[in-house]
Residue frames relative to the residue before (quaternion, step in Angstrom):
aa qw qx qy qz dx dy dz
M 1.0000 0.0000 0.0000 0.0000 0.00 0.00 0.00
S 0.5762 -0.6409 0.3995 0.3123 3.60 -1.07 0.83
E 0.4969 -0.5966 0.5432 0.3195 3.45 -1.38 0.46
A 0.0293 -0.8176 0.5750 0.0020 3.57 -1.14 0.52
L 0.2313 -0.6875 0.6628 0.1859 3.47 -1.31 0.54
A 0.0158 0.8346 -0.5385 0.1148 3.57 -0.41 1.24
V 0.2946 -0.7047 0.6111 0.2077 3.48 -1.39 0.39
G 0.1385 -0.7701 0.6175 0.0800 3.53 -1.03 0.93
L 0.1666 -0.7908 0.5884 0.0249 3.58 -0.98 0.91
M 0.0974 0.7715 -0.6232 0.0830 3.54 -1.04 0.89
S 0.0565 -0.7341 0.6766 0.0120 3.38 -1.28 0.92
G 0.2465 -0.8372 0.4829 0.0726 3.51 -0.29 1.37
T 0.6814 -0.5025 0.3504 0.4006 3.59 -1.35 0.30
S 0.5988 0.5643 -0.3834 0.4196 3.67 1.12 -0.24
L 0.2667 -0.8079 0.4831 0.2069 3.58 1.42 -0.32
D 0.1899 0.7737 -0.5690 0.2037 3.57 0.82 1.04
G 0.6960 -0.3517 0.3003 0.5493 3.54 1.05 -1.01
V 0.5769 -0.5533 0.4548 0.3926 3.50 -1.29 -0.14
D 0.2323 -0.7681 0.5846 0.1194 3.55 -0.79 1.10
A 0.0286 -0.8058 0.5916 0.0010 3.59 -0.86 0.89
A 0.0617 -0.8248 0.5619 -0.0145 3.53 -0.68 1.17
L 0.2307 -0.7507 0.5981 0.1597 3.58 -0.90 0.85
V 0.0607 -0.8515 0.5138 -0.0849 3.52 -0.39 1.35
R 0.2066 -0.7426 0.6246 0.1256 3.55 -0.97 0.95
I 0.1065 -0.8187 0.5641 0.0086 3.43 -0.75 1.19
G 0.3067 -0.7930 0.4921 0.1867 3.58 -0.66 1.02
S 0.6938 -0.5107 0.3035 0.4071 3.55 -1.17 0.40
A 0.7041 0.4174 -0.2753 0.5043 3.58 1.17 -0.40
G 0.6405 -0.5610 0.3120 0.4217 3.55 1.29 0.23
S 0.4210 0.6766 -0.5027 0.3350 3.62 1.20 0.27
V 0.2137 -0.8023 0.5530 0.0693 3.58 -1.14 0.80
G 0.0275 -0.7849 0.6190 -0.0011 3.53 -0.93 0.88
L 0.3218 -0.7353 0.5602 0.2049 3.62 -0.83 0.95
E 0.2273 -0.7973 0.5516 0.0920 3.57 -0.63 1.19
A 0.7891 -0.1154 0.1125 0.5928 3.64 0.99 -0.78
F 0.0353 -0.8037 0.5940 -0.0028 3.54 -1.12 0.50
C 0.0795 0.7926 -0.6028 0.0460 3.51 -1.13 0.70
T 0.2395 -0.7427 0.5991 0.1793 3.62 -1.24 0.31
L 0.2074 -0.7430 0.6231 0.1292 3.50 -0.86 0.94
P 0.2510 -0.8383 0.4543 0.1670 3.61 -0.05 1.19
Y 0.4507 -0.6368 0.5383 0.3188 3.54 -1.20 0.49
R 0.4105 -0.6495 0.5669 0.2971 3.61 -1.01 0.66
S 0.6623 -0.5189 0.3479 0.4137 3.58 -1.12 0.62
D 0.6831 0.4872 -0.2927 0.4587 3.64 0.92 -0.90
E 0.6104 0.5160 -0.3548 0.4850 3.63 1.10 -0.64
R 0.6641 0.5057 -0.3387 0.4342 3.60 0.90 -0.91
E 0.6659 0.4868 -0.3150 0.4694 3.62 0.93 -0.84
H 0.6129 0.5489 -0.3742 0.4278 3.59 1.06 -0.63
V 0.6552 0.5221 -0.2994 0.4566 3.52 0.96 -1.00
L 0.6612 0.5056 -0.2991 0.4666 3.62 0.97 -0.92
D 0.6248 0.5352 -0.3236 0.4674 3.62 1.04 -0.79
M 0.6692 0.5261 -0.2797 0.4441 3.47 0.96 -1.03
I 0.6344 0.5297 -0.3010 0.4758 3.57 1.03 -0.81
A 0.7094 0.4589 -0.2502 0.4729 3.52 0.91 -1.09
S 0.8685 -0.0108 0.0531 0.4928 3.68 0.66 -0.84
G 0.3478 0.7646 -0.4808 0.2515 3.62 1.04 0.48
T 0.4681 -0.6365 0.5212 0.3226 3.52 -1.12 0.69
V 0.6973 -0.3749 0.3914 0.4690 3.61 -1.43 -0.05
R 0.6771 0.4838 -0.3105 0.4595 3.65 0.73 -0.96
D 0.6073 0.5583 -0.3432 0.4491 3.63 0.99 -0.84
L 0.7234 0.4515 -0.2482 0.4596 3.56 0.77 -1.07
A 0.5838 0.5472 -0.3699 0.4723 3.62 1.17 -0.61
M 0.6766 0.4692 -0.2920 0.4866 3.59 0.89 -0.95
L 0.6395 0.5270 -0.3456 0.4404 3.63 0.90 -0.71
D 0.6170 0.5563 -0.3434 0.4380 3.54 1.08 -0.77
V 0.6336 0.5107 -0.2955 0.5003 3.57 1.04 -0.88
D 0.6779 0.5091 -0.3012 0.4364 3.62 0.80 -1.05
L 0.6944 0.4418 -0.2936 0.4863 3.60 0.86 -0.94
G 0.5632 0.5540 -0.4166 0.4497 3.68 1.02 -0.36
S 0.6484 0.5063 -0.3164 0.4723 3.54 0.97 -0.87
R 0.6759 0.5121 -0.3022 0.4354 3.52 0.96 -0.97
F 0.6010 0.5172 -0.3452 0.5021 3.62 1.09 -0.66
A 0.6558 0.5025 -0.3221 0.4623 3.68 0.88 -0.83
D 0.6290 0.5206 -0.3468 0.4616 3.58 1.00 -0.73
A 0.6343 0.5293 -0.3360 0.4525 3.63 1.08 -0.70
V 0.6154 0.5210 -0.3462 0.4794 3.57 1.09 -0.77
S 0.6531 0.5117 -0.3293 0.4507 3.66 0.90 -0.86
E 0.6495 0.5310 -0.3133 0.4450 3.54 0.91 -0.82
L 0.6592 0.5152 -0.2884 0.4656 3.53 1.02 -1.04
L 0.6888 0.4687 -0.3064 0.4604 3.65 0.73 -0.94
E 0.6316 0.5204 -0.3535 0.4531 3.64 1.00 -0.71
R 0.6735 0.5122 -0.2955 0.4436 3.57 0.90 -0.91
A 0.7397 0.4019 -0.2231 0.4915 3.53 1.13 -0.84
S 0.3649 -0.7502 0.4585 0.3065 3.60 1.40 0.03
I 0.4298 0.6981 -0.4493 0.3551 3.56 0.95 0.84
D 0.3688 -0.7250 0.5394 0.2178 3.55 -0.87 1.07
V 0.5776 -0.6022 0.4237 0.3525 3.61 -1.05 0.88
A 0.6157 0.5810 -0.3595 0.3926 3.62 1.00 -0.63
D 0.6479 0.5135 -0.3123 0.4680 3.60 1.27 -0.40
V 0.6095 0.5508 -0.3484 0.4514 3.61 1.28 -0.18
S 0.4159 -0.7323 0.4975 0.2079 3.56 -0.92 0.96
F 0.7768 -0.1976 0.1678 0.5740 3.57 0.84 -0.98
I 0.3233 -0.7078 0.5876 0.2218 3.51 -1.41 0.22
A 0.1243 -0.7702 0.6204 0.0810 3.63 -0.98 0.80
S 0.0600 -0.8186 0.5705 -0.0270 3.56 -0.67 1.13
H 0.3640 -0.7241 0.5571 0.1811 3.50 -0.83 1.00
G 0.3178 -0.7441 0.5098 0.2921 3.55 1.07 -0.78
H 0.4565 -0.6346 0.5148 0.3519 3.50 -1.29 -0.40
T 0.4513 -0.6968 0.5102 0.2249 3.50 -0.90 1.12
I 0.0550 -0.7888 0.6107 0.0424 3.61 -0.79 1.03
W 0.7850 0.0235 -0.0744 0.6146 3.62 1.21 -0.19
H 0.0427 0.7701 -0.6359 0.0269 3.59 -0.97 0.86
E 0.0461 0.7634 -0.6379 0.0904 3.56 -0.43 1.26
P 0.3878 -0.7854 0.4234 0.2314 3.64 0.01 1.32
G 0.8489 0.1618 -0.1630 0.4761 3.51 -0.88 1.04
R 0.6947 0.4371 -0.2504 0.5135 3.53 1.37 -0.19
S 0.7673 -0.2461 0.1889 0.5613 3.58 0.75 -1.05
S 0.0101 -0.7827 0.6222 0.0105 3.54 -1.13 0.60
L 0.0626 -0.8663 0.4924 -0.0560 3.53 -0.21 1.39
Q 0.0774 -0.7933 0.6037 -0.0163 3.48 -0.68 1.22
I 0.0822 -0.8083 0.5806 0.0535 3.67 -0.87 0.80
G 0.3638 0.6153 -0.6068 0.3477 3.49 -1.34 0.51
N 0.2291 -0.8746 0.4037 0.1402 3.50 0.60 1.28
P 0.4089 -0.7612 0.4556 0.2140 3.54 -0.52 1.22
A 0.6074 0.5729 -0.3532 0.4220 3.59 1.14 -0.71
V 0.5940 0.5319 -0.3771 0.4711 3.64 1.14 -0.62
I 0.6700 0.4879 -0.3110 0.4652 3.68 0.88 -0.84
A 0.6440 0.5103 -0.3281 0.4660 3.68 0.99 -0.77
E 0.6563 0.5028 -0.3136 0.4671 3.55 0.94 -0.80
R 0.6716 0.5193 -0.3093 0.4285 3.54 0.87 -0.76
F 0.8254 0.2286 -0.1067 0.5051 3.62 0.97 -0.74
G 0.3978 -0.7354 0.4786 0.2682 3.61 1.19 -0.07
L 0.5793 0.5582 -0.3986 0.4404 3.51 1.07 0.80
P 0.5596 -0.5877 0.4354 0.3896 3.63 -1.14 0.47
V 0.1435 -0.7734 0.6134 0.0701 3.61 -1.02 0.77
V 0.1929 -0.7520 0.6223 0.0998 3.44 -1.01 1.06
S 0.0932 0.8040 -0.5775 0.1067 3.64 -0.78 0.94
D 0.7644 0.4114 -0.2618 0.4219 3.52 -1.33 -0.29
F 0.0694 0.8673 -0.4848 0.0895 3.55 0.96 1.00
R 0.7211 0.5244 -0.2384 0.3850 3.53 1.03 -0.88
S 0.5936 0.6368 -0.3731 0.3208 3.55 1.09 -0.71
R 0.6549 0.5089 -0.3356 0.4466 3.68 0.90 -0.76
D 0.6236 0.5300 -0.3400 0.4633 3.56 1.02 -0.72
V 0.6538 0.4792 -0.3193 0.4909 3.64 0.89 -0.88
A 0.6650 0.4971 -0.3340 0.4463 3.71 0.89 -0.86
A 0.6897 0.4459 -0.2763 0.4991 3.59 1.20 -0.46
G 0.6571 -0.5708 0.2702 0.4115 3.51 1.23 0.49
G 0.5201 0.6590 -0.3940 0.3740 3.53 1.34 0.22
E 0.6224 -0.5366 0.3940 0.4116 3.62 -1.34 0.13
G 0.4611 -0.6682 0.4592 0.3606 3.61 1.17 -0.50
A 0.7824 0.0953 -0.0447 0.6138 3.60 1.34 -0.11
P 0.6137 -0.2045 -0.7563 -0.0979 1.44 -2.23 1.16
L 0.3864 -0.7320 0.5340 0.1724 3.58 -1.28 0.59
V 0.5531 0.6391 -0.3885 0.3670 3.51 1.13 -0.63
P 0.5226 0.6305 -0.4270 0.3835 3.73 1.09 -0.46
I 0.5497 0.5984 -0.4133 0.4110 3.66 1.05 -0.35
A 0.6724 0.4792 -0.2354 0.5127 3.48 1.15 -0.92
D 0.6102 0.5659 -0.3408 0.4374 3.58 1.07 -0.79
V 0.6919 0.4591 -0.2741 0.4851 3.52 0.92 -0.95
D 0.7388 0.4428 -0.2569 0.4383 3.64 0.69 -0.99
L 0.8273 0.2971 -0.0768 0.4705 3.58 0.95 -0.94
F 0.8386 0.3072 -0.0926 0.4403 3.57 0.86 -0.91
G 0.4657 0.6623 -0.4465 0.3810 3.55 1.27 0.17
S 0.4696 -0.6461 0.5120 0.3160 3.55 -1.31 0.18
E 0.4288 -0.7068 0.5014 0.2552 3.58 -1.04 0.72
E 0.6972 0.4811 -0.2505 0.4686 3.59 1.25 -0.38
H 0.8058 0.0157 0.0650 0.5885 3.65 1.02 -0.74
G 0.6656 -0.4840 0.4058 0.3975 3.45 -1.46 0.19
R 0.0571 -0.7732 0.6311 0.0257 3.63 -1.23 0.55
L 0.2216 -0.7340 0.6298 0.1249 3.42 -1.10 0.96
L 0.1001 -0.7924 0.5992 0.0552 3.61 -0.77 1.04
L 0.1038 -0.7893 0.6051 0.0034 3.45 -0.81 1.17
N 0.1033 -0.7777 0.6182 0.0485 3.51 -0.89 1.08
I 0.1111 -0.7910 0.6001 0.0433 3.62 -0.74 1.05
G 0.1060 0.7399 -0.6536 0.1190 3.43 -0.44 1.46
G 0.7603 -0.1695 0.1453 0.6100 3.65 -0.81 -0.77
I 0.7481 0.1716 -0.1336 0.6269 3.58 1.05 -0.68
A 0.3449 -0.7313 0.5564 0.1918 3.67 -1.12 0.58
N 0.0325 0.7933 -0.6065 0.0422 3.52 -0.96 0.87
V 0.2276 -0.7639 0.5942 0.1077 3.56 -1.14 0.77
T 0.1275 -0.7304 0.6658 0.0829 3.55 -1.49 0.48
W 0.1051 -0.7475 0.6465 0.1104 3.58 -0.77 0.95
V 0.0746 -0.7828 0.6175 -0.0205 3.57 -0.83 1.20
S 0.3636 -0.7682 0.4864 0.2024 3.56 -0.46 1.20
R 0.7425 -0.1318 0.0868 0.6510 3.59 1.13 -0.79
K 0.6102 -0.5677 0.4159 0.3639 3.52 -1.16 0.70
G 0.8294 0.2519 -0.2044 0.4549 3.52 -0.87 1.07
S 0.6542 0.5094 -0.2532 0.4984 3.42 1.47 -0.29
M 0.2826 -0.7560 0.5701 0.1536 3.58 -0.84 0.98
E 0.4720 0.6833 -0.4400 0.3416 3.62 1.27 -0.03
G 0.8289 0.1936 -0.1475 0.5037 3.51 -0.70 1.07
L 0.4018 0.7378 -0.4696 0.2715 3.55 1.31 -0.14
V 0.0821 0.7384 -0.6685 0.0324 3.40 -1.17 0.84
A 0.1451 0.7971 -0.5740 0.1186 3.60 -0.76 1.00
F 0.2060 0.7759 -0.5718 0.1690 3.62 -0.93 0.88
D 0.5742 -0.5619 0.4686 0.3674 3.50 -1.32 0.20
T 0.3567 -0.7559 0.5142 0.1923 3.60 -0.71 1.04
G 0.6704 -0.4002 0.3297 0.5307 3.58 1.17 -0.63
P 0.8064 -0.2311 0.1878 0.5110 3.54 -1.14 -0.72
G 0.2554 -0.6825 0.6536 0.2043 3.54 -1.25 0.68
V 0.8029 -0.1842 0.1471 0.5475 3.55 -0.17 -1.23
C 0.4216 0.7560 -0.4533 0.2126 3.65 1.17 0.05
V 0.6512 0.4877 -0.3087 0.4927 3.55 1.10 -0.80
I 0.6262 0.5444 -0.3152 0.4606 3.55 1.03 -0.80
D 0.6661 0.5033 -0.2876 0.4693 3.54 0.93 -0.94
S 0.6494 0.5239 -0.3293 0.4420 3.55 0.92 -0.91
L 0.6678 0.4898 -0.3176 0.4619 3.58 0.98 -0.68
V 0.6219 0.5295 -0.3364 0.4687 3.60 1.02 -0.88
C 0.6717 0.4965 -0.3135 0.4517 3.65 0.81 -0.91
K 0.6866 0.4828 -0.2819 0.4647 3.56 1.09 -0.65
L 0.7925 0.3800 -0.1470 0.4537 3.57 0.99 -0.97
C 0.7475 0.3570 -0.1512 0.5394 3.58 1.25 -0.72
E 0.4019 -0.7282 0.5074 0.2256 3.53 -0.52 1.22
D 0.8681 0.1188 -0.0728 0.4765 3.57 -1.06 0.81
E 0.6632 0.4538 -0.3446 0.4853 3.62 1.17 0.31
S 0.2354 -0.7884 0.5569 0.1137 3.54 -1.10 0.80
Y 0.7884 0.0791 -0.0808 0.6047 3.56 1.22 -0.17
D 0.5247 -0.6370 0.4654 0.3200 3.55 -1.27 0.43
E 0.2341 -0.8263 0.4893 0.1518 3.57 0.02 1.24
S 0.8487 0.0437 -0.1168 0.5139 3.49 -0.82 1.29
G 0.5161 -0.6515 0.4144 0.3708 3.59 1.34 0.02
A 0.2924 0.8029 -0.4794 0.2001 3.55 1.30 0.44
A 0.6256 0.5108 -0.3462 0.4773 3.70 1.00 -0.75
A 0.6511 0.5125 -0.3202 0.4592 3.64 0.86 -0.95
A 0.6792 0.5110 -0.3018 0.4318 3.54 0.89 -0.92
A 0.6521 0.5234 -0.2865 0.4677 3.59 1.22 -0.59
G 0.7243 0.4344 -0.2392 0.4790 3.56 1.18 -0.43
K 0.4510 -0.6573 0.5505 0.2482 3.47 -1.47 0.17
P 0.2828 -0.7940 0.4997 0.1996 3.69 -0.29 1.11
R 0.3860 -0.6966 0.5627 0.2217 3.53 -1.19 0.62
A 0.2514 -0.8173 0.5004 0.1353 3.56 -0.10 1.29
D 0.5888 0.5945 -0.3377 0.4312 3.49 1.17 -0.65
V 0.6681 0.4828 -0.2732 0.4959 3.56 1.05 -0.76
V 0.5925 0.5416 -0.3474 0.4846 3.57 1.08 -0.68
S 0.6633 0.4948 -0.3247 0.4580 3.62 0.84 -0.96
Q 0.6439 0.4991 -0.3498 0.4625 3.64 0.96 -0.64
L 0.6549 0.5399 -0.3106 0.4280 3.58 0.93 -0.80
L 0.6532 0.5359 -0.2885 0.4505 3.51 1.18 -0.84
L 0.5674 0.5888 -0.3842 0.4287 3.56 1.26 -0.09
D 0.3853 0.7371 -0.4639 0.3050 3.61 1.37 -0.03
E 0.5578 -0.6445 0.3880 0.3507 3.58 -0.87 0.85
Y 0.5555 0.6149 -0.4294 0.3591 3.67 1.03 -0.46
F 0.6872 0.5123 -0.2743 0.4359 3.55 0.99 -0.83
Q 0.6348 0.5130 -0.3101 0.4875 3.53 1.28 -0.40
K 0.6125 0.5788 -0.3580 0.4020 3.57 1.11 -0.52
P 0.3999 -0.7217 0.5019 0.2593 3.67 -0.86 0.84
P 0.5602 -0.5590 0.4631 0.3991 3.60 -1.17 0.30
P 0.5388 -0.1286 -0.8241 -0.1184 1.53 -2.32 0.88
K 0.0569 0.7807 -0.6139 0.1015 3.56 -1.09 0.88
S 0.0241 -0.7843 0.6193 0.0253 3.52 -1.20 0.57
T 0.1140 -0.8090 0.5732 0.0636 3.63 -1.19 0.34
G 0.1495 -0.7981 0.5759 0.0955 3.60 -1.21 -0.11
R 0.7569 -0.3692 0.2744 0.4641 3.43 -1.38 -0.25
E 0.5068 0.6412 -0.4222 0.3921 3.61 1.25 -0.30
K 0.7414 0.3697 -0.2162 0.5166 3.54 1.09 -0.73
F 0.8072 0.1859 -0.0756 0.5551 3.55 0.85 -0.96
G 0.3484 0.7364 -0.4979 0.2975 3.46 0.56 1.26
S 0.8398 -0.1873 0.1340 0.4916 3.56 -1.16 -0.65
D 0.6205 0.5431 -0.3446 0.4487 3.59 1.02 -0.77
F 0.6670 0.4981 -0.3160 0.4550 3.57 0.94 -0.89
A 0.6251 0.5571 -0.3224 0.4416 3.54 1.14 -0.89
E 0.6382 0.5286 -0.3083 0.4671 3.57 1.13 -0.76
R 0.6118 0.5353 -0.3408 0.4723 3.54 1.14 -0.69
L 0.6195 0.5416 -0.3343 0.4595 3.57 1.00 -0.86
V 0.6420 0.5281 -0.3191 0.4552 3.55 0.89 -0.99
S 0.6577 0.4991 -0.3265 0.4602 3.64 0.76 -1.04
L 0.6717 0.5070 -0.3204 0.4349 3.66 0.75 -0.89
V 0.6662 0.4907 -0.3157 0.4645 3.54 0.93 -0.88
R 0.6599 0.5207 -0.3023 0.4495 3.57 0.86 -0.93
E 0.6306 0.5214 -0.3092 0.4846 3.57 1.05 -0.76
S 0.7062 0.4635 -0.2716 0.4613 3.61 0.90 -0.94
A 0.8047 -0.0110 0.0729 0.5891 3.52 0.95 -0.97
P 0.2415 -0.8243 0.4957 0.1288 3.60 0.09 1.32
E 0.6579 0.5031 -0.3310 0.4523 3.66 1.08 -0.48
S 0.3710 0.7387 -0.5002 0.2581 3.74 1.20 0.01
S 0.3661 -0.7193 0.5540 0.2043 3.48 -1.15 0.82
D 0.7012 -0.4212 0.3576 0.4505 3.57 -1.37 0.10
S 0.6585 0.5225 -0.3087 0.4450 3.59 1.00 -0.85
D 0.6045 0.5466 -0.3440 0.4663 3.59 1.17 -0.70
L 0.6516 0.5220 -0.3246 0.4446 3.59 1.02 -0.76
I 0.6821 0.4610 -0.3062 0.4779 3.50 0.96 -0.90
S 0.6016 0.5516 -0.3483 0.4609 3.64 1.07 -0.67
T 0.6295 0.5294 -0.3215 0.4691 3.59 1.03 -0.80
A 0.6878 0.4696 -0.2909 0.4709 3.56 0.79 -0.96
T 0.6307 0.5196 -0.3344 0.4696 3.69 1.09 -0.56
L 0.6484 0.4800 -0.3122 0.5017 3.51 0.99 -0.82
F 0.6001 0.5598 -0.3686 0.4366 3.60 1.02 -0.67
T 0.6564 0.4725 -0.3343 0.4838 3.62 0.84 -0.86
A 0.6651 0.5156 -0.3103 0.4421 3.60 0.77 -0.95
E 0.7187 0.4422 -0.2717 0.4627 3.59 0.86 -0.86
S 0.6064 0.5209 -0.3680 0.4749 3.57 1.13 -0.45
V 0.5907 0.5209 -0.3746 0.4893 3.61 1.07 -0.58
R 0.6700 0.5020 -0.3109 0.4498 3.62 0.75 -1.04
D 0.6633 0.5457 -0.2981 0.4165 3.54 0.82 -1.03
Q 0.7300 0.4631 -0.2244 0.4498 3.50 0.93 -1.07
V 0.6047 0.5426 -0.3292 0.4812 3.50 1.21 -0.68
E 0.7006 0.4679 -0.2634 0.4700 3.53 0.81 -0.99
R 0.6916 0.5059 -0.2710 0.4385 3.53 1.05 -0.82
W 0.8324 0.2788 -0.0753 0.4730 3.67 0.90 -0.91
I 0.7040 0.4568 -0.2456 0.4852 3.60 1.20 -0.47
E 0.0992 -0.7534 0.6456 0.0762 3.58 -0.94 0.88
P 0.1472 -0.8314 0.5333 0.0529 3.65 -0.01 1.29
D 0.4787 -0.5878 0.5391 0.3670 3.48 -1.37 0.11
S 0.7543 -0.4142 0.2734 0.4299 3.60 -1.27 -0.03
T 0.5425 0.6275 -0.4027 0.3870 3.64 1.15 -0.47
R 0.0068 -0.8321 0.5502 0.0702 3.55 0.87 -1.02
E 0.2584 0.7639 -0.5430 0.2344 3.59 0.57 1.14
L 0.0581 -0.7949 0.6037 0.0162 3.63 -0.78 0.99
V 0.0919 -0.7990 0.5942 0.0063 3.52 -0.68 1.16
V 0.1700 -0.8291 0.5319 0.0268 3.53 -0.55 1.36
S 0.0212 -0.7799 0.6255 -0.0074 3.51 -1.18 0.84
G 0.5638 0.6299 -0.4046 0.3488 3.56 -1.24 -0.03
G 0.6849 -0.5079 0.3374 0.3988 3.48 -1.27 0.33
G 0.5891 0.6131 -0.3507 0.3925 3.59 1.12 -0.54
V 0.5009 0.6620 -0.4114 0.3763 3.59 1.33 -0.32
Q 0.6488 0.5440 -0.2992 0.4401 3.53 1.19 -0.79
N 0.6008 0.5144 -0.3570 0.4970 3.59 1.29 -0.20
R 0.2493 -0.8151 0.5066 0.1295 3.55 -0.03 1.32
T 0.6192 0.5429 -0.3618 0.4369 3.61 1.00 -0.73
L 0.6478 0.5134 -0.3148 0.4665 3.58 0.98 -0.92
L 0.6540 0.5102 -0.3260 0.4535 3.59 0.86 -0.82
G 0.6446 0.5249 -0.3143 0.4584 3.53 1.02 -0.92
M 0.6595 0.4996 -0.3038 0.4725 3.64 1.02 -0.74
I 0.6369 0.4933 -0.3514 0.4770 3.56 1.01 -0.65
G 0.6365 0.5228 -0.3180 0.4694 3.61 0.94 -0.78
A 0.6602 0.4860 -0.3233 0.4726 3.58 0.93 -0.76
G 0.7090 0.4831 -0.2729 0.4353 3.54 0.99 -0.60
L 0.7400 0.2617 -0.1602 0.5986 3.51 1.43 -0.34
P 0.0093 -0.8781 0.4779 0.0200 3.57 0.71 1.02
G 0.6526 0.5105 -0.3363 0.4477 3.64 1.19 -0.29
W 0.6183 0.5788 -0.3151 0.4284 3.56 1.25 0.00
T 0.3156 -0.6733 0.6294 0.2257 3.57 -1.13 0.70
I 0.1832 -0.8129 0.5524 0.0219 3.47 -0.65 1.34
R 0.0430 0.7889 -0.6097 0.0629 3.64 -0.67 1.07
T 0.4278 -0.6589 0.5517 0.2801 3.52 -1.21 0.48
F 0.6550 -0.5437 0.3851 0.3565 3.44 -1.23 0.73
E 0.6527 0.5338 -0.3073 0.4410 3.52 0.99 -0.84
D 0.5540 0.5882 -0.4078 0.4252 3.66 1.13 -0.48
L 0.7892 0.3495 -0.1750 0.4736 3.65 1.00 -0.74
F 0.8200 0.2324 -0.0642 0.5190 3.48 0.96 -0.85
F 0.6882 -0.3822 0.3381 0.5158 3.72 -0.10 -1.30
D 0.7891 -0.2870 0.2386 0.4879 3.52 -1.30 -0.09
G 0.3972 -0.7657 0.4567 0.2177 3.46 -0.53 1.21
D 0.5587 0.5885 -0.4055 0.4207 3.63 1.13 -0.44
A 0.6613 0.5112 -0.3013 0.4589 3.60 1.13 -0.55
K 0.4472 0.7326 -0.4644 0.2184 3.62 1.10 -0.43
E 0.7380 0.4451 -0.2826 0.4211 3.59 0.53 -1.07
A 0.6191 0.5228 -0.3301 0.4841 3.60 1.04 -0.65
V 0.6267 0.5048 -0.3250 0.4967 3.56 1.02 -0.72
A 0.6340 0.5351 -0.3124 0.4627 3.59 0.95 -1.02
F 0.7381 0.4163 -0.2852 0.4478 3.68 0.72 -0.68
A 0.5344 0.5644 -0.4071 0.4797 3.52 1.27 -0.24
Y 0.6563 0.5182 -0.2823 0.4701 3.49 1.05 -0.97
L 0.6689 0.4771 -0.3178 0.4733 3.60 0.95 -0.81
G 0.6031 0.5374 -0.3626 0.4647 3.60 1.07 -0.54
W 0.6259 0.5380 -0.3307 0.4576 3.53 1.03 -0.82
L 0.6508 0.5160 -0.3132 0.4606 3.58 1.00 -0.86
T 0.6497 0.5355 -0.3072 0.4436 3.49 1.04 -0.86
L 0.6659 0.4887 -0.2970 0.4791 3.63 0.89 -0.89
N 0.7273 0.4094 -0.2492 0.4912 3.59 1.07 -0.51
G 0.5043 -0.6912 0.3952 0.3343 3.57 1.31 0.24
E 0.4755 0.6976 -0.4210 0.3317 3.54 1.15 0.52
G 0.2162 -0.8080 0.5440 0.0663 3.57 -0.55 1.22
R 0.1770 -0.7539 0.6199 0.1264 3.55 -1.34 0.22
D 0.3956 -0.7045 0.5450 0.2238 3.53 -1.06 0.83
L 0.0120 -0.8253 0.5639 -0.0279 3.58 -0.40 1.24
S 0.2109 0.8092 -0.5195 0.1757 3.54 1.20 0.55
R 0.7141 0.4535 -0.2632 0.4638 3.61 0.93 -0.80
V 0.6663 0.5115 -0.2606 0.4759 3.61 1.38 -0.32
T 0.8047 0.2035 -0.0140 0.5576 3.46 0.72 -1.39
G 0.4408 -0.6631 0.4746 0.3751 3.62 1.06 -0.64
A 0.3865 0.7257 -0.4976 0.2765 3.58 1.16 0.19
A 0.5299 -0.6755 0.4226 0.2906 3.59 -1.11 0.73
G 0.8476 -0.1560 0.0619 0.5034 3.61 0.23 1.21
K 0.7798 -0.3665 0.2664 0.4320 3.55 -1.44 -0.07
R 0.0364 0.7755 -0.6289 0.0422 3.53 -0.93 0.94
V 0.3193 -0.6575 0.6301 0.2622 3.54 -1.34 0.40
L 0.2486 -0.8159 0.5148 0.0865 3.48 -0.62 1.22
G 0.6823 0.5340 -0.3253 0.3788 3.55 -1.19 0.39
R 0.2641 -0.7139 0.6332 0.1405 3.56 -1.35 0.60
I 0.2335 -0.7794 0.5652 0.1364 3.60 -0.89 0.85
T 0.1564 -0.7235 0.6672 0.0831 3.56 -0.97 1.00
P 0.3775 -0.7609 0.4626 0.2538 3.65 -0.42 1.15
A 0.6158 -0.5200 0.4410 0.3948 3.50 -1.34 0.35
């Protein structure tokens, strides 16, 4: 298969911004990160997207599709300018888009019109990676485990890769390049419930920087135990979830339970409880569904890595594990998913399928993605 210089694009459920990665892919599938940037969403843009997802009309969503396509194209322009790369040197663009609805096994819809991106740069764009998996009977997510197996596993021992975005997901890779023993699924909320509370309780803040608010509060472990009784955590993999499940409504439920349990609780107590809930959901799901080898290595990536309180709680819940950040082993962990989708786009253009039956439940090997020609 041919070598390629590609751009991968990702907008996650946390709505931090559009991640853009310039990726050099070798003929054997090796991957190197050449450059990376994030084009942040302004607070008003973030709220607009959330409002459109919650209550937008068909016209609203159609307009948002075009607007986000332009935003993704802007991120590509910013990336190429920073890297001093001419668009003529780029082979293709792969865009995950932004998820506006994810109903496991039924539908998974990402927008950010790929034709807008193709027109801006005159390059082929690979997008809509989840639809084929859903059509084949799969959950449509997670898909990053393809890259976890091919690129980020260890050649010597098993490795558990945890990504903490808006939603958290794990991949257990027994050996790099091997699908044997593969387990991957969404563990539940990443930072989405935390962020929902911060936006509600903290003026002009959209996330808990470094986990400072959580560190200042006292979490309600009794409430966390109640929340972990949710049916999602009892369901075995393959499984996936999204903001539809762990969004603002779930955050309101957490607030109600804390207020009932301890009416004197502070805003920091609420945020600390939400943070412990994410950490405990990771612990619960890892202990429930993963059978690790003796190495017990956990590699963490995603925006949640910046929340030191959350990382500390995860470490406390999994004391037998060696926890490392993705950056310790590879490159900036914030770039991981954008790199992964550049790699998935390369597989698509080369007609290479992967069997995700153990991950999403899809019926065998499928080539994922839709190609918008140059």
